[in-house]
Backbone as numpy.savetxt, mean C-alpha at the origin, in Angstrom:
# Nx Ny Nz CAx CAy CAz Cx Cy Cz
-15.30 -15.08 -21.92 -13.92 -15.18 -21.23 -13.92 -14.08 -20.25
-13.49 -14.48 -18.90 -13.37 -13.71 -17.81 -12.29 -12.67 -17.85
-12.59 -11.29 -17.45 -11.32 -10.61 -17.28 -10.56 -10.89 -16.13
-9.28 -10.53 -16.35 -8.40 -10.71 -15.44 -7.90 -9.35 -14.83
-7.84 -9.01 -13.46 -7.52 -7.92 -12.74 -6.22 -8.10 -11.99
-5.50 -7.32 -11.86 -4.26 -7.23 -10.95 -4.82 -6.56 -9.67
-4.88 -7.05 -8.56 -5.84 -6.77 -7.33 -4.66 -6.61 -6.11
-5.08 -5.57 -5.22 -4.46 -5.43 -3.93 -5.48 -4.59 -3.06
-5.25 -4.87 -1.68 -5.99 -4.18 -0.71 -5.27 -3.45 -0.09
-5.68 -2.09 0.22 -4.82 -1.27 1.01 -5.66 -0.12 1.60
-4.92 0.68 2.48 -5.52 2.04 3.17 -5.35 3.29 2.36
-6.23 3.91 1.84 -6.22 5.18 1.18 -5.66 5.96 2.07
-4.47 6.64 1.93 -4.14 7.98 2.87 -5.04 9.07 2.65
-5.22 9.78 3.71 -6.06 11.17 3.82 -5.22 12.18 2.98
-5.95 12.90 2.05 -5.49 13.72 1.15 -4.19 14.67 1.77
-4.57 15.25 3.06 -3.39 15.90 3.72 -2.23 15.56 3.83
-2.32 13.98 4.12 -1.03 13.03 4.35 -0.53 12.78 2.93
-1.30 12.67 1.95 -0.42 12.56 0.71 0.04 13.86 0.16
-0.24 14.83 0.54 0.27 15.99 0.16 1.57 16.37 0.87
1.60 15.94 2.25 2.76 16.05 2.93 3.84 15.10 2.33
3.36 13.94 1.93 4.28 12.75 1.15 4.88 13.48 0.12
3.99 13.99 -0.70 4.56 14.62 -2.10 5.60 15.60 -1.90
5.27 16.38 -0.76 6.26 17.44 -0.51 7.79 16.82 -0.12
7.55 15.62 0.59 8.93 15.09 1.03 9.44 14.37 -0.34
8.65 13.99 -1.19 9.24 13.26 -2.51 10.20 14.14 -3.12
9.71 15.48 -3.08 10.35 16.78 -4.17 11.86 16.67 -3.55
12.23 16.05 -2.25 13.35 16.18 -1.64 14.25 14.94 -1.77
13.73 14.10 -2.52 14.38 12.78 -2.77 15.46 13.02 -3.96
16.55 12.60 -3.85 17.68 13.17 -4.75 17.72 12.23 -6.06
16.91 11.02 -5.89 16.91 10.08 -7.00 15.32 9.30 -7.17
15.17 8.78 -8.44 14.22 7.75 -8.27 13.07 8.39 -9.03
11.96 7.50 -9.35 10.66 8.04 -9.87 9.78 8.06 -8.83
9.11 9.36 -8.38 8.27 9.37 -7.54 6.80 8.38 -7.90
6.10 8.08 -6.73 4.97 7.44 -6.96 3.88 8.68 -7.07
3.11 8.54 -7.78 2.13 9.69 -8.20 1.20 9.75 -6.72
1.19 11.14 -6.40 0.51 11.53 -5.26 -0.81 10.73 -5.11
-1.59 10.65 -6.12 -2.86 9.97 -5.97 -2.80 8.25 -5.82
-1.74 7.82 -6.13 -1.46 6.37 -5.78 -0.79 6.19 -4.44
-0.48 6.96 -3.40 0.32 6.73 -2.19 -0.84 6.01 -1.41
-0.34 4.82 -0.88 -1.16 4.15 -0.05 -0.53 3.17 0.73
-1.17 2.14 1.83 -0.52 1.32 2.54 -0.95 0.07 2.11
-0.13 -0.78 1.85 -0.84 -2.30 1.37 -0.99 -3.05 2.38
-2.10 -3.56 2.34 -2.60 -4.62 3.34 -2.38 -6.12 2.63
-2.51 -6.33 1.62 -2.48 -7.59 0.78 -2.44 -7.25 -0.79
-1.33 -7.92 -1.15 -1.21 -7.83 -2.45 -1.84 -9.23 -2.91
-2.77 -9.39 -4.27 -3.32 -10.46 -4.62 -2.90 -10.82 -5.82
-2.36 -10.15 -6.67 -1.95 -10.40 -8.11 -2.89 -10.57 -8.88
-2.96 -11.26 -10.01 -3.71 -11.42 -11.12 -4.88 -12.31 -10.54
-6.22 -11.73 -10.68 -7.33 -12.59 -10.27 -8.47 -12.44 -11.29
-9.32 -13.31 -11.63 -10.37 -13.24 -12.37 -11.55 -12.07 -11.84
-12.12 -11.41 -12.57 -13.52 -10.60 -12.14 -14.15 -11.27 -11.26
-14.77 -12.69 -11.44 -15.49 -13.19 -10.62 -14.88 -13.25 -9.28
-13.55 -13.62 -8.96 -12.76 -13.56 -7.84 -12.96 -12.11 -7.12
-12.79 -11.32 -7.92 -12.84 -9.81 -7.15 -14.33 -9.59 -6.82
-15.42 -10.04 -7.34 -16.55 -9.98 -6.80 -16.67 -10.64 -5.52
-16.13 -12.07 -5.47 -16.19 -12.74 -4.19 -15.21 -12.12 -2.94
-14.21 -11.50 -3.57 -13.62 -10.59 -2.54 -14.09 -9.55 -1.87
-14.94 -8.94 -2.90 -15.83 -7.52 -2.35 -16.74 -8.03 -1.29
-17.61 -9.10 -1.36 -18.60 -9.62 -0.75 -18.07 -10.10 0.57
-16.91 -10.66 0.61 -16.13 -10.99 1.87 -15.61 -9.93 2.85
-15.23 -8.87 2.17 -14.67 -7.81 2.82 -15.79 -6.69 3.22
-16.94 -6.71 2.46 -18.00 -5.90 2.89 -18.55 -5.92 4.24
-18.36 -6.89 5.00 -19.15 -6.96 6.24 -17.88 -7.05 7.28
-16.53 -6.82 7.03 -15.77 -6.79 7.91 -15.66 -5.56 8.76
-15.84 -5.68 10.08 -15.66 -4.65 11.15 -14.51 -4.46 11.91
-13.75 -3.44 11.68 -12.49 -3.22 12.44 -12.09 -1.81 12.83
-11.51 -1.55 13.97 -11.09 -0.17 14.16 -10.48 0.60 13.33
-10.33 1.77 13.10 -9.36 2.45 12.26 -8.23 2.56 12.98
-6.88 1.89 12.33 -5.83 2.18 13.07 -5.13 3.51 13.09
-4.32 4.00 13.89 -3.65 5.10 14.14 -2.31 4.95 13.46
-1.89 5.64 12.84 -0.45 5.33 11.85 0.41 6.87 12.02
1.76 6.44 12.19 2.74 7.66 12.08 3.77 6.89 10.95
3.87 7.85 10.06 4.91 7.27 9.00 6.24 7.61 9.54
7.20 6.74 9.64 8.58 7.25 9.99 9.71 5.85 9.80
10.76 6.14 9.62 11.85 5.32 9.18 12.10 4.88 7.93
13.04 5.35 7.33 13.42 4.94 5.89 13.59 3.58 5.88
12.86 2.95 4.63 13.13 1.51 4.18 13.45 1.40 2.88
14.01 0.28 2.47 14.35 -0.05 1.01 13.86 -1.51 0.82
13.00 -1.63 -0.21 12.73 -2.91 -0.65 12.88 -3.44 -2.18
13.12 -4.81 -2.27 13.55 -4.82 -3.83 15.08 -5.44 -3.90
15.55 -5.08 -5.03 16.79 -5.75 -5.27 17.42 -5.42 -6.80
18.06 -6.27 -7.29 18.73 -5.86 -8.65 17.63 -5.43 -9.67
16.36 -5.91 -9.74 15.47 -5.58 -10.65 14.77 -4.16 -10.51
14.85 -3.74 -9.32 14.35 -2.35 -8.85 14.36 -2.33 -7.47
14.31 -0.89 -6.71 13.94 -1.09 -5.63 12.88 0.18 -5.27
12.30 -0.15 -4.10 11.39 0.75 -3.72 11.77 1.52 -2.57
11.70 2.81 -2.19 11.90 3.51 -1.29 10.91 4.08 -0.28
10.77 3.85 0.77 9.47 3.81 1.61 9.80 4.46 3.06
8.70 4.98 3.71 8.51 5.26 4.89 7.92 4.11 5.61
8.37 3.57 6.85 7.89 2.62 7.60 6.55 3.18 8.22
5.57 2.19 8.60 4.58 2.64 9.35 4.48 2.09 10.77
4.61 3.15 11.67 4.55 2.65 13.08 3.05 2.73 13.47
2.36 1.69 13.82 0.82 1.54 13.86 0.41 0.63 14.95
1.14 -0.20 15.62 0.53 -0.88 16.77 -0.44 -1.86 16.35
-1.14 -2.57 17.19 -1.96 -3.75 17.10 -3.09 -3.71 16.16
-3.76 -2.49 16.19 -4.72 -2.44 15.42 -4.67 -2.82 13.75
-3.58 -2.16 13.22 -3.30 -2.46 11.76 -2.90 -3.87 11.60
-2.34 -4.37 12.38 -1.71 -5.81 12.34 -3.28 -6.88 12.45
-3.91 -6.50 13.37 -5.24 -7.09 13.38 -6.17 -6.97 12.16
-6.04 -5.79 11.73 -7.10 -5.65 10.35 -6.34 -6.41 9.30
-5.00 -6.43 9.18 -4.22 -7.06 8.06 -4.80 -8.81 8.30
-4.56 -9.06 9.70 -4.91 -10.67 9.63 -6.49 -11.19 9.33
-7.47 -10.02 9.86 -8.56 -10.20 9.57 -8.86 -10.16 7.83
-8.45 -9.38 7.20 -8.17 -9.31 5.54 -8.01 -10.49 5.04
-6.82 -10.99 5.61 -6.11 -12.23 5.04 -7.18 -13.55 5.26
-7.87 -13.27 6.46 -8.93 -14.37 7.06 -9.99 -14.63 5.90
-10.44 -13.28 5.82 -11.63 -13.13 4.77 -11.35 -13.67 3.40
-9.98 -13.06 2.86 -9.51 -13.76 1.62 -9.28 -15.09 1.47
-8.78 -15.77 2.73 -8.83 -17.37 2.60 -10.27 -17.93 2.41
-11.09 -17.35 3.13 -12.53 -17.84 3.40 -13.10 -18.08 1.74
-12.71 -17.24 0.87 -13.21 -17.12 -0.45 -12.22 -17.88 -1.40
-11.12 -18.58 -1.00 -10.17 -19.37 -1.66 -9.03 -18.49 -2.45
-8.59 -17.09 -1.85 -7.71 -16.34 -2.34 -6.55 -16.55 -1.23
-5.32 -16.80 -2.07 -4.35 -16.77 -0.98 -3.26 -15.38 -1.27
-3.23 -14.51 -0.55 -2.39 -13.45 -0.84 -0.95 -13.80 -0.59
-0.06 -12.90 -1.07 1.45 -12.96 -0.97 1.82 -13.51 0.43
2.88 -14.30 0.44 3.14 -14.81 1.83 4.22 -14.02 2.52
4.52 -12.98 1.98 5.56 -12.17 2.57 5.25 -11.71 4.01
6.20 -11.70 4.95 5.95 -11.06 6.11 5.48 -9.51 6.03
4.41 -9.15 6.82 3.73 -8.04 6.35 4.67 -6.94 7.22
5.14 -5.98 6.33 6.07 -4.91 6.78 5.21 -3.58 6.47
4.49 -3.12 7.21 3.69 -1.96 6.70 4.63 -0.62 6.47
4.18 0.14 5.41 5.05 0.91 4.84 4.45 1.72 3.65
4.75 3.05 3.20 4.13 3.65 2.21 5.54 4.05 0.97
5.38 3.61 0.13 6.51 3.48 -1.11 6.38 4.91 -1.63
7.44 5.54 -1.64 7.47 7.11 -2.07 8.11 7.23 -3.62
9.19 6.28 -3.80 9.77 6.51 -5.06 10.27 4.97 -5.51
10.69 4.92 -6.73 10.98 3.51 -7.26 12.41 3.95 -7.97
13.45 3.10 -7.63 14.97 3.19 -8.25 15.17 2.14 -9.00
15.89 2.36 -9.97 16.58 1.12 -10.86 17.25 0.29 -10.05
17.54 -1.14 -10.42 18.05 -2.01 -9.43 19.74 -1.51 -9.10
20.19 -0.81 -10.24 21.71 -0.51 -9.73 21.90 0.74 -9.00
20.87 1.49 -9.05 20.79 2.84 -8.18 21.36 2.66 -6.76
22.05 3.58 -6.33 22.36 3.91 -4.86 21.32 4.39 -4.15
20.72 3.77 -3.30 19.63 4.33 -2.35 20.05 4.93 -1.08
21.16 5.10 -0.95 21.76 5.46 0.36 21.34 7.17 0.51
21.57 7.77 -0.59 21.04 9.24 -0.51 19.64 9.50 -0.27
18.86 8.67 -0.94 17.13 8.81 -0.59 17.00 8.46 0.66
17.54 7.29 1.57 17.17 6.68 2.49 17.78 7.72 3.68
18.80 8.43 3.32 19.54 9.34 4.31 18.45 10.62 4.44
17.85 11.03 2.98 16.78 12.16 3.27 15.65 11.69 4.10
15.21 10.47 4.06 14.01 10.09 4.86 14.13 9.66 6.41
15.29 9.45 6.75 15.67 9.33 8.08 15.05 10.19 9.31
15.13 11.48 9.04 14.33 12.33 9.94 12.83 12.57 9.81
12.16 11.90 8.63 10.98 12.23 8.44 10.03 11.48 9.38
9.01 12.47 9.70 7.92 11.72 10.51 6.64 12.46 9.97
5.68 11.42 9.63 4.34 12.08 9.25 3.31 11.46 10.25
2.47 12.32 10.85 1.40 11.66 11.77 1.69 11.96 13.14
1.00 11.61 13.90 -0.03 10.48 13.59 -1.35 10.71 13.06
-1.99 10.03 12.25 -3.31 10.13 11.56 -4.05 8.76 11.62
-5.40 8.88 11.26 -6.15 7.75 11.30 -6.72 7.53 9.86
-6.84 6.40 9.09 -7.25 6.05 7.93 -8.66 5.51 8.18
-9.81 6.22 7.88 -11.15 5.96 8.20 -11.49 4.58 7.38
-11.03 4.03 6.35 -11.45 3.25 5.33 -10.17 2.22 4.88
-10.45 1.20 4.32 -9.42 0.50 3.37 -10.45 0.17 2.32
-9.58 -0.03 1.06 -10.26 -0.33 -0.23 -9.62 -1.52 -1.03
-10.40 -2.16 -1.83 -10.05 -3.05 -2.85 -9.66 -2.21 -4.08
-8.37 -2.39 -4.60 -7.81 -1.79 -5.69 -7.54 -2.66 -6.90
-7.88 -1.98 -8.14 -7.32 -2.92 -9.13 -6.00 -1.83 -9.78
-4.85 -2.70 -10.20 -3.75 -1.86 -10.62 -3.31 -2.24 -12.03
-3.14 -1.23 -12.92 -2.82 -1.58 -14.28 -1.38 -0.92 -14.56
-0.50 -1.82 -14.94 0.72 -1.46 -15.12 1.12 -0.78 -16.40
1.95 0.56 -16.35 2.19 1.11 -17.52 3.37 1.38 -17.66
4.32 1.86 -18.67 5.43 2.44 -18.68 6.10 3.40 -17.72
5.16 4.36 -17.53 5.43 5.35 -16.43 5.01 5.20 -15.09
4.52 4.05 -14.86 4.14 3.46 -13.51 2.79 2.88 -13.50
2.50 2.48 -12.35 0.85 1.96 -12.21 -0.14 2.93 -12.25
-1.51 2.62 -12.71 -2.56 3.21 -12.39 -3.39 2.47 -11.45
-3.92 3.07 -10.32 -4.67 2.26 -9.15 -6.09 2.88 -9.44
-7.10 1.95 -9.49 -8.52 2.10 -9.47 -9.22 1.60 -8.40
-9.45 2.37 -7.60 -10.41 1.91 -6.40 -11.78 1.47 -6.87
-12.02 0.25 -6.26 -13.21 -0.71 -6.80 -14.05 -0.59 -5.78
-13.90 -0.50 -4.48 -14.57 -0.48 -3.59 -14.04 -0.22 -2.13
-14.73 0.81 -1.23 -14.35 1.07 -0.08 -15.01 0.45 0.98
-14.33 0.17 2.10 -15.17 -0.27 3.44 -14.58 0.53 4.66
-15.75 1.07 5.29 -15.36 1.73 6.37 -14.64 1.01 7.54
-13.97 1.78 8.26 -13.40 1.34 9.48 -14.01 2.09 10.59
-14.21 1.59 11.97 -14.75 2.27 12.97 -14.04 3.09 13.93
């Protein structure tokens, strides 16, 4: 029987940027903060995939060459709805990140994997709120925030395991960017 894994592809954030984001999280008036080691910028969410498919994805991504995008995190955002909300900082990143996103999606399609069809809105989730929580105070806290610019030197394939207290992310493979 083939193991099933919940997969996503993301830019792991540099340690100093994760530290700055963790400091910002302490100022949020509500919500469950995302663990500092889990802070990332998602390029593609793949959902549940067989382990064999994860190996195909790795092979497809292993030869992808792309420039490292320069990113500035700013702009308070909210995602979700009545079943829960994610409070995030938007990512101002220009063409290189969108090109990387498109190239990753192309490689995924080449091995028969269809990522989520949502419009790509680059962001870093900082906290999760229950569906009925008022997100306005958290968004107001984030409005003046700006972190960066910084460069992410790689992107990675992650497995995510959901737990009662939040997800645990395991980096399966890392792919350097130029």
